[in-house]
N, C-alpha and C positions, 0 to 999 in steps of 0.2 A: 426639086422633087421632095416630098415629105418623107419622115421616117418610115411610115406604114408601106408606102409604095416602093421604098428603096429596099425593103428587107427581101432577102433571099431564104426561103425556107427550104431545108434540105428533105423535108418529108411532108406528109400530110396527116400527121398525127391529130392535130387540133387547128381550128379555125382561129386566126389572130385578127383582132379588130382594132382600130385606132384607140378605142376605149380601154382595151386591155394594156396598151402602152401607156396611157394616161394614168391608170391605176397603179400599174407597176412603179412608174416615177413618182407618184405621190407619196408611197411608203418607204422611199429611200432616206436615209440620213444625208448621202451625198447628194449627186447631181445626175440627172439624165440628160444627156446632150443628144439632140436629134440633128439630122442631116441638114435642116434649114436653120438652125440656131446660130446666133451671131459668133459664138465661141467655137464653132464646130471645127473650122479649118485649123485653128489653134490646137485644139485638142486632139485632132487626128494626126498632126505633124509629129514625126519622130525624128531622131538624130540623123539617120542617113537619108540624104537629100534624094537618093535614087528612088525612095519608097514614096508612092503617091496613091494610097488606097483610101477608098471611101466607105467606111462603115456607116450603116444606117442609124445604129445607136451606140453611144459610148456611156457606160456606167461608171462615174467617177465615184467609187466606193468610199464611204465615210468610215465604214467599221467591217468587222468580219460579218455581221448579219446582212450587210448590203451584198457581200460577195456570195453568200448562201442563197440570197434571193435572186440574184443575177444568175446564178448556175441553174437554179430551179426554173426560172422563167425561160431560159434559153433551151433547157431540156423539155419544158412543156410544149414549146412551140417548135421545137427542132431546128433551132437557129445556128447558122455558121457562127462559131465563137473563137475569139483570141483573148490572150491575157497580156496586158501591159503592165510591167513593173517600173524599170528604170527606163525603158524605151530605147536602150542603148546598144541592142545587139544588131550586129552588121546585117544579118539577113532580114531585118524588118518584120519578123513574123509577131510583133505585137499589136499589129493592126490588120484587121482582115477587110475584105470588100463585102459590102452588101449583108453585113451581119452585126453582131454584137460584141463589142470590146469590154472587157472586164478590166478597168483602169485602176490600179493600186496607187496612183501617183499621190493622192492626198494621204494615203496611210504610210507615212515616212518617219514616225517617231522611233526614237532609240533611248532605251533605258539601260543604264549600266549599274551593276552591282559590284563596286569595286573590292568589296571583301572577298567575294566568291570569285572575282575575276570573270564575270559572266555579261554579256551584252544581249539585250532581247531587242530585235531589230524587225520592224515592220516590213511587209513585203514591197512596199513602194519606196524604201529608202536608197539613197545613193551611198557610194563609199565615202564621200565627203561628209554625209551626215553621221555616219558611223565613226569616222576618225575624229570629227570635231567633238563628239560625245565622250570617246574613250580617252582622248589626249588629256582631258582634264585631270585624269587620274594616272597619268604615265602609263597608260596601257594602250594596247592595240591588238586588233583582230588581223590575222593573216588574209588580206584580200588583195585586190589588184593594183594597178599602177596609174590609174587616172581616176581623179575624184568623182568625175561626173558619171561614171559607169553605174548601173544599177547593182545592187547587192545580190538580188534574186538571181538574174540570168548568169552573173559571173559565177556565183556559188553552185548552182544547179548543173553547170557544165564542168565543174572542177574548181577553177580558180587559181591560176598562177599569179605570183605577186612577189614583192620584195622580201617577203618572210618565208617563202616556200622552201628554201635550203634547210632553214632552221626549224621551221614548224609545220611544214607541209602545206597542202592546198588549203583554200578556204573551205572546201567541203570537208576536209579531214578534221578542221576544228569546230564542226557543228556538233552541239549537243542535243538539240531536238528541233523540230520544225512543227508548225501547225498548218494543217492541210485541209482545204475543201474539195472533197472527192466528187467524182462526177454524179453521185447520187444526192448531192447536197449534205452530206455528213461532214461534220468537224472532227478530225482525227488528230491526234498528237503522236508523232512518229519519233523514236528515240532507240537507243540500245535496249530499253526495257519495254517499249510499247511499239506494236506494229513494226517490228524489226526488219521485216522485209521491205516495207516501204521506205523505211529510213535508209536502208541499203541503197535502194534504187535512186532516191533523191540526191544522193551523194555522187553526182556525176551524170545521172540519166536523164537531165533536162526536165523540161515542163510537161511531160507526158502524162503525169499522174494525178494532177490536181492543181488548184490553185493555193500556193504556200503563201499564207498571210503573215507569217512570222517566222523568223529564225532565232535560235539561240546559239551563241558563239562562245567558245572558250577564248578568254583574252591572255595575252602575255605582257610582262612588263617591258617597258621601252624607256630609254634615256630621254630626258626633256629635248635633247637635240641628238640627231644623227648626222652622218656624212653623206651627202650627195656627191656622187662622181659624175662630172660631165665635162669631159674633155673632147675636143674637136681635132681631128687630124686631117690633113689633106688626103685625097683618095689615093695619092701616089704612094702614101705610107701605109694603106690599108693592109697590104700584105704582111708587112712587119707586125702591125697591130693584131692581126688575127692569129698569126703565128704565136705571138707572146700570150694572147688569150687562151690559145688551145693548150698551151704547155703549162700556164701557170694558174688559170682560173680554177680547175677542179681541186688544187691544193690549198686554196684560200680558205679562211675560217667560214663556217657556214652561216655566220651573221651577215656575210656579203653576198649579194646576188648581183648579176651584171647582165646587160644586154648590149651587144654591138650593134649599132644602127648606122646602116648606109643610107645617108639623107642628103639634105642640101644645108649649107650654112645659112643661118637665118640672117635676115636684114636687121641687124641690131648694132648699137654702138659698140658693143665689146668685141665685135667681129671685125677683123681687118677689111676694109672696104673691098679690096681686090678679091676676097674670097666669097663675099656675099653671094648667095644664091648658087654658088657651085657645088658639085658632089663632094661629100666629105663623109669620114668615119666618125661617129660619135661614140666614144667609150662612156657608157651611161649605166650608172648603178647606184646602190643604197647599201651603206654598211651601218648595221645596228650595233648595240653593245656600247662599251665605253669609247666616248668620242676621241680620246687620245689614241687608244689602240686602233680604232676604226681609221683614223687619219693615217697611220701607219701602214694598214692594210691596203688602202686605195692607192697610196703614194707611187707604188711602181707603175700603176696603170695611167698616171697623169703624166709620166715621163718616158714612155715607151720610145718616142721620137720627139721632134720639136713641134709642139702642138700650134695649131692656128689661134686657139684660144683655150684657156682652162676656166671654166665656169663653176667649177667644184666649189662646194660650200658647206658649212655646218650650219643646220637648220632644224626647227621641229618636224618631225615625221609627217605631220599633217600638211606641211608646207611642201615637202618633197612630192606627196601625192598630187599637188596641184600644179607642178612644173609643166606637165605636158598638156594640161587641159586646153590651152588656147590653140594648140595644134590640131586639135580635133572638135571644130565648132559644129554647132547644129547646122544642117542644111547642107554641108558639103557633101560630095558624092563619095562613097566608100565602097569598096569590094575587097575583103580580106581573105587570104587562105593560109594554111600553115601545113607544115610537114615536120615530122621528127626525123632527126639523123643520127647515125651512129658515131660520126667522127667528122672533124673538119679536115678534109684532104686539102692537098694543095690544089688539086683540080677544082675543088668545091670553092675555095677562095677566088681562083680565077674567074668561075663562071658568075660568082655573087658580084664581083667587081664590074664584069662586063654588063650584067643586068642593071647595076646601078648607073653605070655611064649611059645606059639607054633608056632610061625611065621616060615615058610619054609625059609624066607630069612631076615638076620638081617638088611638089608635096608628098609624093610617095616615098616609102622607105622599105628597106629590107632588114628585118631585125633578127639577130642570132642570139636567142636566149641561152645562157648557161643554167642547166637543170641539175638534178642530182640532191644530194643530201636526204632529209627526212622524207621527201616524195618518194624515194627510191626504197625507203626501208619498210614502207607499209605494203603488204601483200596486195597484189593486183586484184586478188578475189575478195578482199576485205570491204571494197566499195564498189559501186558500178564503174567508177573511173578507172580504167584498166592499164592505159599506158604509163607505166611509172619507171620504166628502166632506161628511158632515152636520155643520153648525156645532154642532147642540145635539141632545140626546136627553131626552125625558120619561121618568122612571121612575115607575110608577104602583105603588105598594106598599100593598095593602090587608092590614092586619095586625089580628087580633082574637083574643080568647080564648074566647069562647062559642060552641061548635059551632052552636047554634040561630041564630046571626047570620050564617051563611056565605052565605046566598043574597043578602042585600041588601049585603054588602060586595063579593061578586064582581060584582054588577049595578053597583055604583058604579065599580069599576076598568074594568069592560068599557064603561062609558058614556064615560068619558074616552079610552079607547083608540079606541072607534069614532068619536068625534068628530075625532081627530087623525090617524088612521092613514092618511089619504090626502095629508097635507100634503106628504110626501116620497115616498110610495107605495114604500117601500123595504124592507118587512118590519119585523122588529124585532131587538133585541138578544137573543141566545137564551139569556143567563143570566137574562133577565127575560121570560119567555114565557107567562105564565098556565100553562094546560094545553095550549097550542098546538092550540086547537080548529079553527084554520083549515086544518091539514094541509098537503098538498102544495102548495096554492096559495101558503100563506105562505112555505114553503121557497123555492119558485121566486122569490118577490120578494126574499126576505132575501139568497140567493146570486146572484141576477141571472144574468149570463152565465156564472158559475162553476157553475151548478147541474148542468148536463149532465156537465161534467167530474168533478164529485163523484160522480154516479151511475155513471159508468164506471170510476172508481177502486174504488168500492164493489163493483161487479160482479166487478173483478179479484181483490180481496182477500177478498171474502166473497159469493161468487156465490149461496149458499144462504141469505143473509140471517140468519146465526145471530145476530150482534149487531144486534138491532133498534134499540137506542140510543135516544136522545131525538131527536124529530123525524126519524124513520127515512126514509132516502134511497131505500127500496125500496118506497115507496107507504104501504100500510096497516099494514106490519109483519108481516103473516101470512108463514107458511113453509109 
């Protein structure tokens, strides 16, 4: 089917012809991919193999003018539209069916001003692009923990990472953003310009426009940091979690840690009898002086007798790549999250039980230690509201066989349903499943900030052109 016949028009404002599509494509610096083109399947594919959507047109934007042209074209003909930045969000909203995808993946440049400690990052860049550019100057932006993650999606939904306890969320370190709004205007948003839009974009997601660039505040980082990666048998998980509960909150804020209920990898460093079996991985990163960092992580390397201790001193950009191979493109992913007030004995027991009964050995349950600078920022200062939780549980169902989807999703949702009322605070929107709860979940996640977000959405996108993920205008219809 050709692109014209595959397009779904959401209204009848204007008649669209094949020549209109041709003229639109001819004026782009980037590339227009149609549904019958040789590169179509490659360009429509995204990280999560569960997602198999077929857009009619994909605009691989070469610059900001292409983004403006794509927005105006889609508005003129009332086309269903989605925005692809890194294409790494688990819900797969980067791609739409029978519509137009505004693809920023070619716009991935990063410019660093080492004197001012600022990075200017295009909307299609990934964390690895940012880490590579900043590491040359022993600087870093507080972003996530997997280098293949897109900067845009991570930041627009908050952005927890190895720097969060010390420097806050990725969104907290934004200085400005460039946005193409629903009427095709280019706006700069910062603390001095379009302050309401800047407030909303720091946690409010992709509801307000296409963010074509981000300006981040950078922080000094040592040429090497310490990675904590110690594997314990699941029989020692209670002991490890109790130690984590007691001691992690009192460690220096340069140290961030995630306890991961997972499977021991099939690697030479792992004793053969443990490979593939459930384990607890004490996983973390300690910034600052490497000698002090080594002392900080030392107790977590010897809580009990480990199966293996893979901890090492390395450049931060390499720490960011350690988990990449565990989340390959095309695997099936369904991730949820909950915030919790405490790690009780019962919580530990239930997490161990769920870890023992994972339908897929690839799946994990991740217990994040939060706090620090994230807590010190007032919840009303940005759209990202949930700042007081001491812990977050990330529920990662990962599997390869499509026939196993139902039981893996059921496992993830069972954990979510059991713990979701512990803090009754919604979830982290970078780990949202497919957001089945809709508006009720948004109201919990954004708390008192929810109505302000809806008001800003109405101001900048009154027709709900940017439906975004977790749409702020209800069910996303236009």
